[in-house]
C-alpha positions as CSV (number, residue, x, y, z in Angstrom):
1,M,-2.8,-39.8,-3.0
2,A,-2.9,-43.2,-4.6
3,G,-4.3,-44.4,-7.6
4,T,-6.7,-47.5,-7.7
5,Q,-3.4,-49.7,-8.0
6,R,-0.5,-49.1,-5.9
7,S,2.7,-51.1,-4.6
8,S,2.9,-52.1,-0.6
9,Y,6.4,-49.9,-1.2
10,Y,4.4,-47.2,-1.8
11,D,2.8,-47.4,1.4
12,R,6.2,-47.5,3.0
13,H,7.6,-44.9,1.0
14,L,4.2,-42.8,2.0
15,R,4.9,-43.2,5.9
16,Q,8.5,-41.9,5.5
17,G,7.3,-38.5,4.7
18,P,6.1,-37.2,8.2
19,A,9.4,-37.8,9.3
20,L,10.9,-35.7,6.6
21,I,8.6,-32.8,6.5
22,R,5.9,-31.1,8.9
23,A,2.8,-30.2,6.4
24,R,1.1,-33.3,4.6
25,K,-2.5,-34.5,3.9
26,P,-2.5,-37.9,2.7
27,L,-5.5,-39.6,0.7
28,T,-6.1,-43.3,1.6
29,K,-9.0,-43.5,-0.8
30,K,-7.8,-44.9,-4.2
31,N,-8.4,-42.6,-7.2
32,E,-9.3,-43.1,-10.6
33,I,-6.5,-40.7,-12.1
34,H,-4.3,-40.8,-14.8
35,P,-2.4,-37.4,-14.7
36,F,-0.9,-37.5,-17.9
37,E,-3.6,-38.2,-19.7
38,K,-6.5,-36.3,-17.8
39,A,-5.6,-34.1,-14.9
40,D,-8.9,-32.9,-13.8
41,S,-9.4,-35.0,-11.2
42,L,-5.8,-34.2,-9.7
43,E,-6.8,-30.6,-10.2
44,F,-9.9,-30.8,-8.3
45,L,-8.5,-33.2,-5.2
46,G,-5.8,-30.2,-5.0
47,E,-8.3,-27.4,-5.0
48,K,-10.5,-29.4,-2.5
49,N,-7.4,-29.7,-0.1
50,Q,-5.8,-26.6,-0.8
51,S,-2.5,-28.0,-2.0
52,S,0.0,-27.0,-4.5
53,L,2.3,-29.7,-4.2
54,V,0.8,-33.4,-4.7
55,M,2.7,-36.5,-4.5
56,F,0.6,-39.4,-6.6
57,G,1.4,-43.2,-6.5
58,F,0.4,-45.8,-9.0
59,H,1.9,-49.5,-9.8
60,S,1.4,-51.4,-13.2
61,K,3.5,-53.6,-15.3
62,K,4.7,-51.3,-17.8
63,R,5.4,-48.3,-14.7
64,P,5.9,-50.3,-11.5
65,H,6.1,-48.6,-8.5
66,T,5.7,-45.1,-9.7
67,I,5.5,-42.0,-7.7
68,T,4.3,-38.6,-9.8
69,F,5.0,-35.5,-8.3
70,A,2.8,-32.4,-9.5
71,R,2.8,-28.7,-8.9
72,L,-0.6,-26.7,-9.1
73,F,-0.8,-22.9,-10.1
74,A,-4.3,-21.4,-10.0
75,H,-5.9,-24.7,-9.0
76,K,-4.4,-26.0,-12.4
77,V,-1.6,-28.4,-13.3
78,L,2.1,-26.1,-13.8
79,D,4.3,-29.0,-14.1
80,M,4.6,-33.2,-13.4
81,L,7.7,-35.4,-13.3
82,E,7.4,-39.3,-13.1
83,M,9.8,-41.2,-10.7
84,H,10.3,-44.8,-10.3
85,L,11.3,-46.1,-6.9
86,D,13.6,-49.0,-6.9
87,V,12.7,-51.5,-4.6
88,D,15.9,-53.6,-4.4
89,T,17.9,-50.3,-2.5
90,F,14.7,-49.2,-0.7
91,R,15.4,-48.8,2.8
92,Q,12.8,-47.7,5.9
93,L,13.3,-45.3,8.5
94,E,12.7,-48.1,11.2
95,Q,15.4,-50.4,9.6
96,F,18.3,-47.9,10.9
97,K,19.8,-47.6,14.2
98,G,20.4,-44.0,16.1
99,A,18.9,-41.4,17.2
100,K,16.3,-39.9,14.8
101,F,15.5,-35.8,14.0
102,A,13.0,-34.2,15.8
103,V,9.4,-33.3,13.6
104,G,9.5,-29.4,12.2
105,Q,13.7,-29.2,12.1
106,R,14.8,-27.9,9.0
107,P,17.1,-30.1,7.1
108,I,20.3,-29.1,5.0
109,V,19.3,-30.2,1.5
110,V,22.4,-31.1,-0.7
111,F,22.5,-31.6,-4.5
112,S,25.5,-33.4,-5.8
113,G,25.9,-33.7,-9.3
114,T,26.3,-31.8,-12.6
115,A,23.1,-33.0,-13.7
116,W,20.8,-30.7,-11.3
117,D,22.0,-27.7,-12.8
118,S,22.2,-28.5,-16.6
119,P,21.4,-25.0,-18.6
120,V,18.9,-27.1,-20.8
121,A,15.6,-27.7,-18.8
122,N,15.3,-31.8,-18.3
123,E,13.8,-34.4,-15.5
124,Y,16.6,-33.3,-13.3
125,T,16.6,-29.9,-13.0
126,M,12.6,-30.0,-12.5
127,A,13.3,-32.4,-9.9
128,K,15.6,-30.1,-8.3
129,S,12.9,-27.6,-8.2
130,M,10.5,-30.1,-6.8
131,W,12.9,-31.7,-4.2
132,T,13.3,-28.2,-3.1
133,D,9.7,-27.4,-2.5
134,F,9.0,-30.3,-0.8
135,F,11.4,-29.9,1.9
136,K,11.1,-26.1,1.9
137,G,8.3,-26.2,4.5
138,E,7.4,-23.0,6.2
139,P,8.9,-19.6,5.1
140,S,11.1,-18.3,7.7
141,D,13.5,-15.1,7.9
142,K,16.0,-16.5,10.8
143,V,17.0,-20.1,11.0
144,D,18.8,-21.4,14.1
145,V,21.9,-23.0,13.3
146,E,21.9,-25.1,16.4
147,G,18.7,-26.6,14.9
148,L,20.5,-27.7,11.8
149,R,20.7,-31.4,12.9
150,Y,20.1,-33.2,9.6
151,L,21.5,-33.7,6.4
152,V,19.3,-34.7,2.9
153,S,21.6,-35.4,0.0
154,L,20.4,-35.8,-3.5
155,S,22.9,-36.9,-5.7
156,V,23.1,-38.1,-9.3
157,E,26.0,-40.0,-11.1
158,E,27.5,-38.6,-14.3
159,E,25.7,-40.0,-17.7
160,G,26.9,-43.4,-18.8
161,L,28.1,-44.0,-22.6
162,A,25.3,-46.0,-23.5
163,G,23.0,-42.8,-22.7
164,A,20.9,-44.3,-19.9
165,K,19.8,-41.5,-17.4
166,P,21.3,-42.3,-14.1
167,P,19.2,-42.7,-10.8
168,M,18.6,-40.1,-8.3
169,R,19.7,-41.2,-4.6
170,L,18.1,-39.9,-1.7
171,R,20.1,-40.0,1.6
172,V,19.5,-38.8,4.9
173,Y,22.0,-38.1,7.8
174,T,22.1,-36.8,11.2
175,I,24.8,-34.1,12.1
176,R,27.1,-34.4,15.0
177,T,29.8,-31.8,15.9
178,R,33.2,-33.0,17.6
179,R,35.5,-31.1,19.3
180,S,38.7,-30.4,17.0
181,G,41.3,-28.5,19.3
182,Q,40.6,-25.7,16.5
183,R,38.2,-22.6,16.3
184,L,35.8,-24.6,13.7
185,P,34.6,-28.3,15.2
186,R,34.8,-31.7,13.3
187,V,31.7,-32.6,11.6
188,E,30.5,-36.3,11.3
189,V,27.5,-37.8,9.6
190,D,25.5,-41.1,10.2
191,E,22.8,-42.4,8.1
192,I,19.5,-42.5,9.6
193,G,17.0,-43.5,6.9
194,P,15.1,-43.4,4.5
195,R,17.5,-44.5,2.0
196,M,15.4,-44.3,-1.9
197,D,16.6,-44.5,-5.4
198,F,14.3,-43.1,-8.1
199,R,14.3,-43.7,-11.9
200,V,13.2,-40.6,-13.9
201,G,9.9,-41.1,-16.3
202,R,7.5,-39.0,-18.0
203,M,7.7,-35.2,-17.3
204,Q,5.3,-32.2,-18.4
205,Q,6.9,-29.1,-18.9
206,P,5.0,-26.0,-17.9
207,E,3.3,-23.6,-20.0
208,E,5.7,-20.4,-20.9
209,A,2.9,-18.0,-20.1
210,M,1.6,-19.6,-16.8
211,L,5.0,-20.2,-15.6
212,K,5.6,-16.4,-15.7
213,E,2.4,-15.7,-14.3
214,A,3.6,-18.0,-11.4
215,M,7.0,-16.8,-11.0
216,R,5.3,-13.4,-10.6
217,R,5.7,-11.8,-7.4
218,P,2.8,-9.9,-5.8
219,K,3.4,-5.9,-5.4
220,T,4.6,-5.8,-1.2
221,T,2.2,-3.6,0.7
222,E,5.5,-2.3,2.8
223,E,6.3,1.2,2.8
224,R,9.3,2.0,0.8
225,T,12.4,3.5,2.9
226,K,13.0,7.0,2.1
227,K,16.4,8.5,2.1
228,N,17.6,10.1,5.0
229,I,14.7,9.4,6.9
230,K,14.1,6.6,9.8
231,T,12.3,5.5,12.5
232,D,14.1,5.1,16.0
233,E,13.2,2.2,18.6
234,I,10.3,4.4,20.2
235,G,8.4,4.9,16.9
236,D,9.6,8.5,16.2
237,K,10.5,9.3,12.7
238,V,13.8,11.1,12.6
239,G,15.4,12.9,9.4
240,R,18.8,14.1,8.8
241,V,19.2,17.3,6.8
242,H,22.4,18.3,5.2
243,T,23.2,21.8,4.6
244,G,26.1,23.7,3.0
245,R,29.2,24.7,4.5
246,Q,28.7,28.1,6.5
247,D,31.2,30.9,6.3
248,L,31.5,31.9,10.2
249,S,34.3,34.3,10.3
250,Q,31.7,37.0,9.8
251,L,29.3,35.9,12.1
252,Q,28.1,39.1,14.4
253,T,28.4,37.5,17.8
254,R,26.3,39.4,20.6
255,R,28.4,40.7,23.5
256,M,26.9,40.0,27.0
257,K,27.3,42.7,29.8
258,G,27.8,39.5,32.1
259,L,30.9,38.4,30.0
260,K,32.6,41.8,30.4
261,R,35.1,42.5,33.0
262,S,34.7,44.8,35.7
263,R,36.9,47.9,36.0
264,D,37.8,46.6,40.0
265,V,39.0,43.1,38.8
266,A,40.9,45.0,35.7
267,D,42.9,47.3,38.1
268,D,43.7,44.4,40.7
269,D,45.2,42.0,37.5
270,A,47.3,45.4,36.4
271,A,48.6,46.0,40.4
272,S,49.7,41.9,40.4
273,D,51.8,42.6,37.3
274,D,53.5,45.4,38.5
275,E,54.6,43.6,41.6
276,V,55.8,40.6,39.6
277,K,57.9,42.9,37.5
278,T,59.5,44.6,40.7
279,D,60.4,41.1,42.0
280,K,62.1,40.5,39.0
281,R,64.7,43.3,39.0
282,K,65.3,43.0,42.7
283,K,66.9,39.6,42.1
284,N,68.6,40.9,39.1
């Protein structure tokens, strides 16, 4: 959504969204919203459109080409981050030649730079979390490796000596595999756009109680696995029982009459043994 004043670069940036993510709902009407001063209207529109991640565009002389990311929990603002688009380095998707990726493909998101993993919560750690939610898409248990055909790179340089906050650089590449004569192929990347650089602005940290509630995982309804009990392919429940070592030396077996040797067979065997002994004596 956009505020009462927005730049043409915001409209161009907004058009790049469908190429990068699948789920979105743009609101073209201008809204008198100031998220950091009063977020009631933002929360109302988020609840009305069933959206937990909001991107808000605004432009003014003090804050030119501003984009604000806001996350909602229980229809209330959880946290917000303000970013300013650098129009000098901005390039649209149409300005790059070459093959484009299909809508719905999952990207490989790479964060380069130590600022993303700072032990102290700051603008960059919040931005990493928001960018991850932005590109996450629908949850899935399995991902086809052959479908990973484009890469989203987000990099931050080291902080300068003057203490100025470095910009965030967003680049998008397509992945191509070539034969290498070895087991693993050679991987090449080509930039396909869009290209965006952002400077971080204001941010609103989440409240501790709300963040704890938002991070809490609900209890699943799945049945807990029991030890030595499993279900086979047919759906039958199969159990395994462990018993102690048994002493089989004192086992009383029942003698069957059918297993006893008859008297005639025993006499024939004895006669054959006598004939064998007689033949051996004659040879000697």
